[in-house]
PLY file of the C-alpha trace (Angstrom):
ply
format ascii 1.0
element vertex 334
property float x
property float y
property float z
element edge 333
property int vertex1
property int vertex2
end_header
45.52 166.73 5.36
47.81 166.05 2.40
49.88 162.88 2.18
52.93 163.01 -0.02
56.69 162.54 -0.25
59.99 164.33 0.16
61.57 163.97 -3.28
65.24 163.55 -2.32
64.96 159.80 -2.94
64.15 160.58 -6.60
66.91 163.11 -7.27
68.12 160.99 -10.18
64.78 161.63 -11.95
63.53 164.87 -13.47
61.00 166.92 -11.54
58.24 166.07 -14.01
58.97 162.33 -13.78
59.10 162.60 -10.00
55.72 164.32 -9.81
54.27 161.71 -12.17
55.49 158.93 -9.86
53.95 160.60 -6.81
50.63 161.00 -8.60
50.62 157.37 -9.73
51.15 156.33 -6.11
48.07 158.30 -5.04
50.04 161.01 -3.24
49.05 164.67 -3.41
51.93 166.50 -1.70
55.60 167.11 -2.45
58.46 168.47 -0.35
61.45 169.67 -2.40
65.06 170.06 -1.31
66.44 173.60 -1.27
70.00 173.06 -0.05
71.82 171.95 3.09
73.25 168.44 3.16
72.08 167.54 -0.34
71.68 169.56 -3.57
68.45 170.88 -5.06
68.01 169.38 -8.56
64.21 169.73 -8.39
64.27 173.44 -7.51
65.59 176.08 -9.99
66.40 178.53 -7.21
68.02 181.28 -9.26
65.22 181.28 -11.84
62.52 181.43 -9.18
64.16 184.35 -7.42
64.70 186.14 -10.74
61.13 186.59 -11.88
57.42 185.85 -11.61
57.33 184.02 -14.94
59.65 181.28 -13.72
57.69 180.97 -10.49
54.39 180.57 -12.33
55.88 178.01 -14.74
57.36 176.02 -11.85
54.14 175.92 -9.83
52.20 175.10 -12.98
54.10 171.83 -13.28
52.84 170.80 -9.86
49.28 171.83 -10.68
49.38 169.85 -13.92
50.50 166.75 -12.01
47.83 167.19 -9.33
50.48 167.68 -6.64
50.71 170.50 -4.10
54.12 171.88 -3.15
53.75 171.78 0.63
57.29 172.40 1.79
60.93 173.08 1.09
63.61 171.08 2.87
66.96 172.56 3.81
68.21 170.07 6.41
71.84 170.77 7.24
73.95 172.16 10.06
73.69 175.96 9.92
75.61 176.20 13.21
78.53 174.03 12.10
81.77 175.74 13.17
83.57 174.39 10.11
83.84 177.51 7.91
83.34 175.36 4.81
79.97 174.08 6.05
78.12 176.20 8.61
78.02 179.50 6.69
76.87 177.75 3.50
74.10 175.84 5.25
73.00 179.01 7.03
72.92 180.86 3.70
70.87 178.01 2.20
68.32 178.38 4.99
68.11 182.15 4.55
67.73 181.75 0.80
65.09 179.04 1.23
62.98 181.54 3.15
63.15 183.89 0.17
62.31 181.09 -2.26
59.37 179.91 -0.13
58.00 183.44 0.05
58.31 183.80 -3.72
56.46 180.52 -4.30
53.83 181.01 -1.60
55.07 177.91 0.25
54.39 178.17 3.97
56.67 175.46 5.42
60.44 174.96 5.45
61.96 171.87 7.08
65.31 172.45 8.77
67.51 171.19 11.58
68.51 173.31 14.54
72.21 172.73 13.94
75.09 171.91 16.27
77.94 174.28 17.23
81.41 173.63 18.58
82.05 173.10 22.28
83.72 176.51 22.57
84.71 179.50 20.53
87.60 178.83 18.16
86.93 175.12 17.61
86.00 173.93 14.13
84.37 170.61 15.15
80.72 170.29 16.15
80.14 168.69 19.56
76.92 166.98 20.68
76.40 166.80 24.43
73.94 164.30 25.88
73.49 163.25 29.52
75.47 166.23 30.88
76.21 164.76 34.29
79.54 166.63 34.56
79.34 170.42 34.99
81.79 170.97 32.12
79.14 169.63 29.76
76.62 172.15 31.02
79.25 174.84 30.40
79.42 173.65 26.79
75.64 173.65 26.43
75.46 177.16 27.87
77.91 178.36 25.24
76.17 176.51 22.40
72.74 177.82 23.30
73.39 181.32 24.57
76.26 182.38 22.34
75.43 180.59 19.09
71.99 179.04 18.70
69.74 181.65 20.27
71.14 184.66 18.34
71.04 182.68 15.08
67.48 181.43 15.52
66.17 184.79 16.70
67.32 186.19 13.37
65.80 183.27 11.44
62.47 183.75 13.20
62.43 187.43 12.22
63.18 186.52 8.59
60.51 183.82 8.58
57.88 186.08 10.13
58.55 188.77 7.53
58.12 186.15 4.78
55.04 184.54 6.41
56.83 181.18 6.45
57.01 178.63 9.28
60.35 176.92 9.98
59.74 173.29 10.94
62.65 171.83 12.89
63.28 168.12 12.64
64.12 166.89 16.12
67.26 164.99 15.18
70.16 163.64 17.26
73.52 165.31 16.65
71.62 168.62 16.89
70.84 170.89 19.82
67.14 170.21 19.20
66.52 166.46 19.28
63.40 166.01 21.43
60.32 168.00 22.56
62.00 169.71 25.56
64.87 171.03 23.45
62.43 172.22 20.78
60.41 174.05 23.41
63.60 175.53 24.86
64.55 176.97 21.48
61.10 178.46 20.90
60.85 179.91 24.40
64.37 181.33 24.58
64.06 183.02 21.18
60.43 184.13 21.70
59.81 182.59 18.29
56.48 182.88 16.52
57.49 181.16 13.28
59.69 178.32 14.51
58.22 174.95 15.53
58.49 171.24 14.85
58.53 168.91 11.91
57.36 165.71 13.55
59.47 162.89 12.11
58.70 159.80 14.21
61.71 157.82 13.01
64.27 159.71 15.12
61.98 159.69 18.13
61.40 155.93 17.95
65.05 154.98 18.31
65.47 157.34 21.24
62.64 155.50 23.02
59.96 158.17 22.63
56.29 157.85 21.72
55.68 160.11 18.69
51.92 160.33 19.36
52.61 161.53 22.91
55.12 164.03 21.47
52.48 165.44 19.08
49.98 165.77 21.89
52.59 167.40 24.14
53.80 169.93 21.56
50.32 170.71 20.20
50.27 173.71 17.90
54.08 173.82 17.83
53.84 170.95 15.34
53.76 172.59 11.90
54.61 169.74 9.50
55.33 165.99 9.59
57.37 163.24 7.98
56.38 159.62 7.38
59.46 157.50 8.08
59.55 154.39 10.24
62.23 152.82 12.41
62.68 149.16 13.22
64.33 148.30 16.51
66.27 145.04 16.19
65.87 143.56 19.69
68.72 141.03 19.64
71.17 143.68 18.49
69.96 146.44 20.78
70.52 144.10 23.75
74.24 144.22 22.98
74.81 147.60 21.36
72.10 149.86 22.76
70.65 152.68 20.70
73.81 154.81 20.98
75.60 152.49 18.58
78.87 153.91 17.20
79.92 151.05 14.90
79.60 153.10 11.72
82.46 152.89 9.21
83.78 155.24 6.55
82.44 154.88 3.02
85.41 154.14 0.70
86.24 156.85 -1.80
85.68 154.49 -4.73
82.09 153.94 -3.52
81.31 157.64 -4.10
80.31 158.63 -0.56
77.62 161.29 -0.25
79.21 164.66 0.54
77.58 166.46 3.47
79.56 169.69 3.15
83.26 170.49 3.25
85.24 167.29 3.73
82.37 165.52 5.49
80.78 162.40 3.97
78.02 159.97 4.87
79.26 156.88 6.71
78.14 153.28 6.35
75.76 151.69 8.83
76.74 148.60 10.82
75.75 145.32 9.14
73.80 144.29 12.25
72.36 147.62 13.45
70.56 148.07 16.73
67.94 150.03 14.78
67.40 151.06 11.17
65.16 153.27 9.09
62.45 151.39 7.21
59.42 152.15 5.07
56.15 153.17 6.72
54.60 150.12 8.36
57.78 148.00 8.49
58.73 149.12 11.97
55.36 149.97 13.50
51.97 148.72 12.38
49.50 150.73 10.33
46.69 150.31 12.86
48.83 150.26 16.00
50.82 153.41 15.24
50.24 155.14 11.91
46.47 155.56 12.32
46.70 157.24 15.76
49.73 159.25 14.60
47.80 160.75 11.69
44.79 161.35 13.92
46.95 163.20 16.45
48.46 165.37 13.69
44.99 166.03 12.21
43.78 167.20 15.63
46.57 169.80 15.69
46.07 170.98 12.09
43.63 169.36 9.63
45.59 170.93 6.75
48.99 169.58 7.80
51.17 167.88 5.19
52.72 164.49 6.00
55.49 163.60 3.55
57.19 160.22 3.18
60.97 160.19 3.56
62.22 156.97 1.99
65.47 155.61 3.48
64.75 151.87 3.62
67.91 150.19 2.34
66.09 146.94 1.47
64.11 148.58 -1.36
65.00 150.71 -4.36
63.72 154.24 -4.67
60.37 153.60 -6.30
59.48 150.29 -4.66
60.26 151.62 -1.19
58.24 154.74 -1.90
55.39 152.59 -3.23
55.26 150.45 -0.10
55.39 153.50 2.16
52.64 155.21 0.13
50.38 152.16 0.28
50.69 151.93 4.05
50.40 155.68 4.64
47.31 155.97 2.46
45.79 152.94 4.19
46.45 154.59 7.56
44.87 157.81 6.31
41.74 155.98 5.20
41.45 154.11 8.49
42.08 157.31 10.42
39.16 158.94 8.65
41.15 161.95 7.53
0 1
1 2
2 3
3 4
4 5
5 6
6 7
7 8
8 9
9 10
10 11
11 12
12 13
13 14
14 15
15 16
16 17
17 18
18 19
19 20
20 21
21 22
22 23
23 24
24 25
25 26
26 27
27 28
28 29
29 30
30 31
31 32
32 33
33 34
34 35
35 36
36 37
37 38
38 39
39 40
40 41
41 42
42 43
43 44
44 45
45 46
46 47
47 48
48 49
49 50
50 51
51 52
52 53
53 54
54 55
55 56
56 57
57 58
58 59
59 60
60 61
61 62
62 63
63 64
64 65
65 66
66 67
67 68
68 69
69 70
70 71
71 72
72 73
73 74
74 75
75 76
76 77
77 78
78 79
79 80
80 81
81 82
82 83
83 84
84 85
85 86
86 87
87 88
88 89
89 90
90 91
91 92
92 93
93 94
94 95
95 96
96 97
97 98
98 99
99 100
100 101
101 102
102 103
103 104
104 105
105 106
106 107
107 108
108 109
109 110
110 111
111 112
112 113
113 114
114 115
115 116
116 117
117 118
118 119
119 120
120 121
121 122
122 123
123 124
124 125
125 126
126 127
127 128
128 129
129 130
130 131
131 132
132 133
133 134
134 135
135 136
136 137
137 138
138 139
139 140
140 141
141 142
142 143
143 144
144 145
145 146
146 147
147 148
148 149
149 150
150 151
151 152
152 153
153 154
154 155
155 156
156 157
157 158
158 159
159 160
160 161
161 162
162 163
163 164
164 165
165 166
166 167
167 168
168 169
169 170
170 171
171 172
172 173
173 174
174 175
175 176
176 177
177 178
178 179
179 180
180 181
181 182
182 183
183 184
184 185
185 186
186 187
187 188
188 189
189 190
190 191
191 192
192 193
193 194
194 195
195 196
196 197
197 198
198 199
199 200
200 201
201 202
202 203
203 204
204 205
205 206
206 207
207 208
208 209
209 210
210 211
211 212
212 213
213 214
214 215
215 216
216 217
217 218
218 219
219 220
220 221
221 222
222 223
223 224
224 225
225 226
226 227
227 228
228 229
229 230
230 231
231 232
232 233
233 234
234 235
235 236
236 237
237 238
238 239
239 240
240 241
241 242
242 243
243 244
244 245
245 246
246 247
247 248
248 249
249 250
250 251
251 252
252 253
253 254
254 255
255 256
256 257
257 258
258 259
259 260
260 261
261 262
262 263
263 264
264 265
265 266
266 267
267 268
268 269
269 270
270 271
271 272
272 273
273 274
274 275
275 276
276 277
277 278
278 279
279 280
280 281
281 282
282 283
283 284
284 285
285 286
286 287
287 288
288 289
289 290
290 291
291 292
292 293
293 294
294 295
295 296
296 297
297 298
298 299
299 300
300 301
301 302
302 303
303 304
304 305
305 306
306 307
307 308
308 309
309 310
310 311
311 312
312 313
313 314
314 315
315 316
316 317
317 318
318 319
319 320
320 321
321 322
322 323
323 324
324 325
325 326
326 327
327 328
328 329
329 330
330 331
331 332
332 333
């Protein structure tokens, strides 16, 4: 098993400096962005697709740093009905498959995406708790007319490239928990689509990530190391479906997510928040059994830190997460 990091938190550093930081932290794996919601400054896509020389030079930089390139990340919304967003994110995913094949990388992290409620709309629509039959009508359209044809095609592309697509089960997507992941795999007859097990999004929905790994078994292809802290006093009042986000002012340079869409600000007193490994759930109580469960599925699986803890800067947050993840790995005996 390789323990490493997703490098998006270090996009302001060069690739070589980023790999040096990972090595100094004792990590041996890197996951590099290839498009979607955020750009790909650590991946010269055009050069890699243009010739073998560029591919060899790129991989040589990882080898020199003692880091293995274990995955590409193209999280976005490839089913977004906004014509400025969905087609670009879908093209990024298709292109990432080509890049992975060229580099010999076997894992691509993606999201399932979220369509509109009906044909002709340009706004994505997430349905949960469909107690009213109209919501099931929407889900039928989203799955049967949009998601299944798209993901059948992606599975064919991935199989031809010998690449596994690892879907992050993420709210505001059709696939956000184990049953929806299984539904996608079963209804597309996929052989190269499975899960990226990121516990952070499962925690705040009230799930047990270890139970999810054991339930999904060999459908788990890849994993993330990101923690979530539930703030009990706040969750008593706001619940986990907390909508008190606010727009990021233009003068604060909001992160663009495609088209006119930008990243919003979290509430100041959130019901839950993303934190570094070990700051939401203990190393021995959770992270050791989590790594053991992943190791039982695939001893060669990569587990990459995703740093989004707002209380630490890029390197310090990554350092804390790495220390706790490596400690969990040692205690897990992997």
